[in-house]
C-alpha positions as CSV (number, residue, x, y, z in Angstrom):
1,X,-126.1,-55.3,-27.6
2,X,-126.7,-53.5,-24.4
3,X,-128.3,-55.5,-21.6
4,X,-131.0,-53.6,-19.6
5,X,-129.8,-52.7,-16.1
6,X,-132.7,-54.5,-14.5
7,X,-131.9,-57.7,-16.4
8,X,-128.3,-57.4,-15.6
9,X,-129.0,-57.0,-11.9
10,X,-131.5,-59.9,-12.0
11,X,-129.0,-62.2,-13.6
12,X,-126.4,-61.3,-11.0
13,X,-128.9,-61.9,-8.2
14,X,-129.7,-65.3,-9.7
15,X,-126.0,-66.1,-9.9
16,X,-125.5,-65.1,-6.3
17,X,-128.4,-67.2,-5.2
18,X,-126.9,-70.2,-7.2
19,X,-123.5,-69.6,-5.6
20,X,-125.1,-69.5,-2.1
21,X,-126.9,-72.8,-2.9
22,X,-123.7,-74.4,-4.0
23,X,-121.9,-73.1,-0.9
24,X,-124.7,-74.5,1.3
25,X,-124.5,-77.9,-0.3
26,X,-120.7,-78.0,0.1
27,X,-120.9,-76.9,3.7
28,X,-123.5,-79.7,4.4
29,X,-121.3,-82.2,2.6
30,X,-118.3,-81.2,4.8
31,X,-120.4,-81.3,8.0
32,X,-121.8,-84.7,7.1
33,X,-118.8,-86.5,5.7
34,X,-115.6,-84.8,6.9
35,X,-116.4,-83.1,10.2
36,X,-117.4,-86.3,11.9
37,X,-114.1,-87.9,10.8
38,X,-112.1,-85.1,12.3
39,X,-114.2,-85.2,15.5
40,X,-113.1,-88.8,16.0
41,X,-109.7,-87.6,17.1
42,X,-111.2,-85.9,20.2
43,X,-111.9,-87.9,23.4
44,X,-115.4,-86.4,23.9
45,X,-118.4,-86.9,21.6
46,X,-119.6,-83.4,22.3
47,X,-118.3,-82.1,18.9
48,X,-120.1,-84.9,17.1
49,X,-123.4,-84.0,18.8
50,X,-123.1,-80.3,18.0
51,X,-122.2,-81.0,14.3
52,X,-125.3,-83.3,14.0
53,X,-127.5,-80.6,15.6
54,X,-126.4,-77.6,13.5
55,X,-125.7,-79.0,10.1
56,X,-129.2,-78.5,8.7
57,X,-129.8,-75.0,10.1
58,X,-126.4,-73.9,8.8
59,X,-127.4,-75.2,5.3
60,X,-130.5,-73.0,5.3
61,X,-128.9,-69.9,6.8
62,X,-126.2,-69.9,4.0
63,X,-129.0,-70.0,1.4
64,X,-130.8,-67.2,3.2
65,X,-127.7,-65.0,3.2
66,X,-127.5,-65.5,-0.6
67,X,-131.2,-64.7,-0.9
68,X,-130.8,-61.6,1.2
69,X,-127.9,-60.3,-1.0
70,X,-129.8,-61.2,-4.1
71,X,-132.9,-59.3,-3.1
72,X,-130.8,-56.2,-2.2
73,X,-129.6,-56.1,-5.9
74,X,-133.0,-56.5,-7.5
75,X,-134.6,-53.3,-8.9
76,X,-137.7,-53.6,-6.9
77,X,-140.1,-51.0,-5.5
78,X,-138.9,-49.8,-2.1
79,X,-141.9,-51.2,-0.2
80,X,-141.6,-54.5,-1.9
81,X,-137.9,-54.7,-1.3
82,X,-138.4,-53.7,2.4
83,X,-141.0,-56.4,2.8
84,X,-138.9,-59.1,1.2
85,X,-135.8,-58.0,3.2
86,X,-137.9,-58.1,6.4
87,X,-139.2,-61.6,5.6
88,X,-135.7,-63.0,4.9
89,X,-134.3,-61.2,8.0
90,X,-137.0,-62.8,10.3
91,X,-136.3,-66.2,8.7
92,X,-132.6,-65.7,9.3
93,X,-133.1,-64.7,12.9
94,X,-135.4,-67.7,13.4
95,X,-132.7,-70.1,12.0
96,X,-130.0,-68.4,14.2
97,X,-132.3,-68.9,17.2
98,X,-132.8,-72.5,16.2
99,X,-129.0,-73.1,16.0
100,X,-128.5,-71.5,19.4
101,X,-131.2,-73.5,21.0
102,X,-129.9,-76.7,19.5
103,X,-126.4,-76.0,20.7
104,X,-127.6,-75.2,24.3
105,X,-129.8,-78.3,24.3
106,X,-126.9,-80.4,23.1
107,X,-124.5,-79.0,25.7
108,X,-126.9,-79.6,28.5
109,X,-127.9,-83.1,27.4
110,X,-124.1,-84.0,27.0
111,X,-123.4,-82.6,30.5
112,X,-126.3,-84.5,32.0
113,X,-125.3,-87.8,30.4
114,X,-121.5,-87.6,30.6
115,X,-120.9,-85.6,33.9
116,X,-123.9,-85.1,36.0
117,X,-124.8,-88.9,35.8
118,X,-121.4,-89.8,37.2
119,X,-121.4,-87.4,40.2
120,X,-122.5,-88.5,43.7
121,X,-124.5,-85.4,44.3
122,X,-127.9,-84.6,42.8
123,X,-127.4,-80.8,42.6
124,X,-126.6,-80.8,38.9
125,X,-129.5,-83.1,38.1
126,X,-131.9,-80.7,39.7
127,X,-130.3,-77.5,38.3
128,X,-130.0,-78.7,34.7
129,X,-133.7,-78.2,33.9
130,X,-133.7,-74.8,35.4
131,X,-130.5,-73.7,33.5
132,X,-132.0,-75.1,30.2
133,X,-135.2,-73.1,30.7
134,X,-133.4,-69.9,31.6
135,X,-131.0,-70.3,28.6
136,X,-133.9,-70.9,26.2
137,X,-135.8,-67.8,27.4
138,X,-132.7,-65.6,27.1
139,X,-132.1,-66.8,23.5
140,X,-135.7,-66.2,22.5
141,X,-135.8,-62.7,24.1
142,X,-132.5,-61.8,22.3
143,X,-134.0,-62.9,19.0
144,X,-137.2,-60.9,19.6
145,X,-135.2,-57.8,20.4
146,X,-133.1,-58.2,17.3
147,X,-136.2,-58.5,15.1
148,X,-137.8,-55.4,16.7
149,X,-134.7,-53.3,16.3
150,X,-134.5,-54.3,12.6
151,X,-138.0,-52.9,12.1
152,X,-137.3,-49.7,13.9
153,X,-139.2,-50.3,17.2
154,X,-137.9,-48.6,20.3
155,X,-136.5,-51.5,22.3
156,X,-135.6,-49.3,25.2
157,X,-139.2,-48.3,25.7
158,X,-140.3,-52.0,25.5
159,X,-137.6,-53.0,28.1
160,X,-138.8,-50.2,30.4
161,X,-142.4,-51.4,30.1
162,X,-141.3,-54.9,30.7
163,X,-139.3,-53.8,33.7
164,X,-142.3,-52.0,35.2
165,X,-144.5,-55.0,34.5
166,X,-141.8,-57.3,36.0
167,X,-141.7,-55.1,39.2
168,X,-145.5,-55.4,39.5
169,X,-145.5,-59.1,39.1
170,X,-142.5,-59.4,41.5
171,X,-144.4,-57.5,44.2
172,X,-147.6,-59.6,43.6
173,X,-145.6,-62.9,43.7
174,X,-143.2,-61.9,46.5
175,X,-143.6,-65.1,48.5
176,X,-143.3,-67.3,45.5
177,X,-140.2,-65.6,44.3
178,X,-138.7,-65.9,47.9
179,X,-139.4,-69.6,47.9
180,X,-137.8,-70.0,44.5
181,X,-134.6,-68.2,45.6
182,X,-134.6,-70.3,48.7
183,X,-135.0,-73.5,46.7
184,X,-132.0,-72.5,44.6
185,X,-130.1,-71.8,47.9
186,X,-131.0,-75.3,49.2
187,X,-129.8,-76.9,45.9
188,X,-126.5,-75.1,46.1
189,X,-125.8,-75.2,49.9
190,X,-127.0,-78.8,50.3
191,X,-127.9,-78.8,54.0
192,X,-129.7,-82.0,53.2
193,X,-130.3,-84.2,50.2
194,X,-133.1,-86.4,48.8
195,X,-133.5,-89.4,51.0
196,X,-132.0,-87.8,54.1
197,X,-134.0,-87.8,57.3
198,X,-134.4,-84.4,58.9
199,X,-136.0,-82.9,61.9
200,X,-137.7,-79.5,61.8
201,X,-137.9,-76.9,64.6
202,X,-141.6,-77.9,65.1
203,X,-140.5,-81.4,65.9
204,X,-141.6,-83.0,62.6
205,X,-139.4,-85.8,61.4
206,X,-139.4,-87.3,57.9
207,X,-137.4,-88.3,54.9
208,X,-136.9,-85.8,52.1
209,X,-138.7,-86.9,48.9
210,X,-138.1,-83.9,46.7
211,X,-136.5,-80.4,46.7
212,X,-138.5,-78.3,44.3
213,X,-138.2,-74.6,43.4
214,X,-141.0,-73.5,45.6
215,X,-141.3,-76.2,48.3
216,X,-139.7,-79.4,49.8
217,X,-141.8,-82.6,50.2
218,X,-141.1,-84.7,53.3
219,X,-142.4,-88.2,54.0
220,X,-143.3,-88.5,57.7
221,X,-143.2,-91.8,59.6
222,X,-147.0,-91.9,59.4
223,X,-146.6,-92.1,55.6
224,X,-148.0,-88.6,55.0
225,X,-146.4,-86.0,52.8
226,X,-145.4,-82.8,54.5
227,X,-145.0,-79.9,52.1
228,X,-142.7,-77.1,53.6
229,X,-142.0,-73.8,51.8
230,X,-138.3,-73.5,51.0
231,X,-138.1,-70.1,52.7
232,X,-139.0,-71.7,56.0
233,X,-136.3,-74.3,55.6
234,X,-133.7,-71.7,54.8
235,X,-134.5,-69.4,57.7
236,X,-134.9,-72.0,60.5
237,X,-132.8,-74.6,62.1
238,X,-133.0,-78.0,60.5
239,X,-131.4,-81.2,62.0
240,X,-130.0,-83.6,59.4
241,X,-130.3,-87.0,61.1
242,X,-128.6,-88.7,58.1
243,X,-125.4,-86.5,58.2
244,X,-122.5,-87.1,58.6
245,X,-123.7,-90.7,59.0
246,X,-127.2,-92.3,58.9
247,X,-126.3,-94.2,62.1
248,X,-128.2,-93.0,65.2
249,X,-127.2,-93.0,68.9
250,X,-130.0,-94.1,71.1
251,X,-130.5,-94.6,74.9
252,X,-132.6,-96.7,77.2
253,X,-132.9,-96.0,80.9
254,X,-133.7,-98.8,83.4
255,X,-134.1,-98.7,87.1
256,X,-133.0,-101.7,89.3
257,X,-133.7,-102.2,92.9
258,X,-131.3,-101.2,95.7
259,X,-129.1,-104.2,96.6
260,X,-129.0,-105.5,93.0
261,X,-125.7,-106.6,91.4
262,X,-125.0,-103.6,89.2
263,X,-122.1,-105.1,87.2
264,X,-124.3,-108.1,86.4
265,X,-127.2,-105.9,85.3
266,X,-124.9,-103.8,83.1
267,X,-123.5,-106.9,81.4
268,X,-126.9,-108.2,80.8
269,X,-128.0,-104.9,79.2
270,X,-125.0,-104.9,76.9
271,X,-125.6,-108.5,75.8
272,X,-129.3,-107.7,75.1
273,X,-128.3,-104.7,73.0
274,X,-125.8,-106.7,71.0
275,X,-128.5,-109.4,70.4
276,X,-131.0,-107.0,69.0
277,X,-131.3,-106.5,65.2
278,X,-130.0,-103.4,63.5
279,X,-127.7,-102.6,66.5
280,X,-124.1,-102.0,65.2
281,X,-121.1,-103.6,66.9
282,X,-119.0,-100.5,66.5
283,X,-119.3,-98.3,68.4
284,X,-120.1,-101.0,70.9
285,X,-123.1,-100.6,73.3
286,X,-122.2,-99.2,76.7
287,X,-124.0,-98.9,80.1
288,X,-123.6,-96.3,82.7
289,X,-124.8,-96.1,86.3
290,X,-126.2,-92.6,86.2
291,X,-128.3,-91.9,89.3
292,X,-129.3,-92.9,92.8
293,X,-133.1,-92.7,92.5
294,X,-135.8,-92.5,95.1
295,X,-136.5,-96.1,94.9
296,X,-134.1,-97.5,92.2
297,X,-130.6,-97.3,90.8
298,X,-130.8,-95.9,87.3
299,X,-128.7,-97.5,84.5
300,X,-128.5,-95.9,81.0
301,X,-127.8,-98.1,78.0
302,X,-126.3,-96.3,75.0
303,X,-126.2,-98.1,71.6
304,X,-126.1,-97.3,67.9
305,X,-128.5,-98.4,65.1
306,X,-127.8,-98.4,61.3
307,X,-130.4,-95.7,60.7
308,X,-132.9,-93.5,62.5
309,X,-135.8,-95.7,61.4
310,X,-134.5,-98.6,63.4
311,X,-134.8,-96.6,66.7
312,X,-138.3,-97.7,67.8
313,X,-138.0,-101.4,66.7
314,X,-134.6,-101.7,68.4
315,X,-135.9,-100.2,71.6
316,X,-138.8,-102.7,71.6
317,X,-136.5,-105.7,71.0
318,X,-133.9,-104.6,73.6
319,X,-136.6,-103.9,76.3
320,X,-138.1,-107.3,75.8
321,X,-134.8,-109.0,76.1
322,X,-133.8,-107.0,79.2
323,X,-137.1,-107.8,80.9
324,X,-136.7,-111.5,80.2
325,X,-133.1,-111.7,81.3
326,X,-133.7,-109.7,84.5
327,X,-136.5,-112.0,85.4
328,X,-134.3,-115.1,84.8
329,X,-131.4,-113.7,86.8
330,X,-133.5,-112.3,89.7
331,X,-132.8,-108.7,89.1
332,X,-135.8,-106.7,90.3
333,X,-137.2,-103.7,88.5
334,X,-139.0,-102.0,91.5
335,X,-142.2,-100.2,91.6
336,X,-142.3,-96.7,92.8
337,X,-142.5,-96.9,96.7
338,X,-143.0,-94.4,99.5
339,X,-142.5,-95.0,103.2
340,X,-144.7,-92.9,105.5
341,X,-143.8,-92.5,109.2
342,X,-146.5,-91.4,111.6
343,X,-146.3,-90.6,115.3
C-alpha cells in the first residue's frame, strides 16, 4: 500500500521531534549527573556554576531545533509554515539570549566572589556592575538584530537611524557623558579611593564617600556631603592627604622672649608633643629656631599625627601643654611691643 506523501512527511517530522526530545533528555541527564562529576577534577567551581546555569535552556533549545526541522518537512501552506518557522526561530533566539545572559551573569558573579572580593583595591567592585550592564545590553541588541534580519528587515538602516539618534542624545547629554567618562577614568587611574581624605583646588577638604559614574561624594569636616562632578576632579589638581600614608606632618610656631633659654624651650616643646595623643613617635617631633622676630625668638615645632583628622585636636593638646610648661619654667611668651623714641 502506498502511503500518501503528506502522511509520510508528517510521520518523519514526528519521528524527528521524538528523537530531539530523547536527545534533549539525554543531554539534560549528562549535564545533571555526569558533568558535575567531571567538573570536580578542576580547582575552580566556575564550570559547576556554568553547567547549573545552562542545563535547562540547553534542554529546550535542542527540542526547538527538532521542532524547527520537523516544521520544515511538513506539507503546510507557505504562509503557515513561515509563521511557524518565525515563531520557533524567535523562541530559539530568546533561549540563546537566555543562555548568553546566564553565562555572563555567572562569570561576573564568580569573578566578584572569588577574585574581586580578595583584592585590596575597590576598582573591580565598582566596575563589575557597569560591565554586567554593558554586556547584557550588547547581548540583547545582538539578539534583536538577529531576529530582524531573519524577517527581512534592513538592519543597516536601523543602525543608521540609531546612530543619528545616539548622536543627538550625545550632544544633548554632553556634560553627563563627559562626567561618566571621567568617572571611568577615576576608577581606573585611582588618584584617590573611598575613605581617602582629599583637598580640592578650592580649599575644600573631606573624606571620599563614593565614586559614582557621574559624580563623587565627599564628606566635609562639617559633616556635609559635597557632590563634585567627575569631570572637575579629572581636570583639576587634587591633593590626596591619605597617600602614600594617612600620617600628616603638622607645625606649631611659638615666640619666646629675648633672653630665654632656647634649648630648654625646645626640649619642653618636644616633650609636650610626645605627650599629646595621636602624635607618632617615628618620625620624632623636632623643634627649630627659625627667626629673630621684632619682639620674640620664633620656634617651630614639627610633629606627625596618625591621620589628618587628628591635626586640630593635637594642636589644641600641645598648645595647652606648652603654655602650662612655659609658665611653670618661667619662659615668657611676649606680647607685641614697640619702643618709641621722641626728641
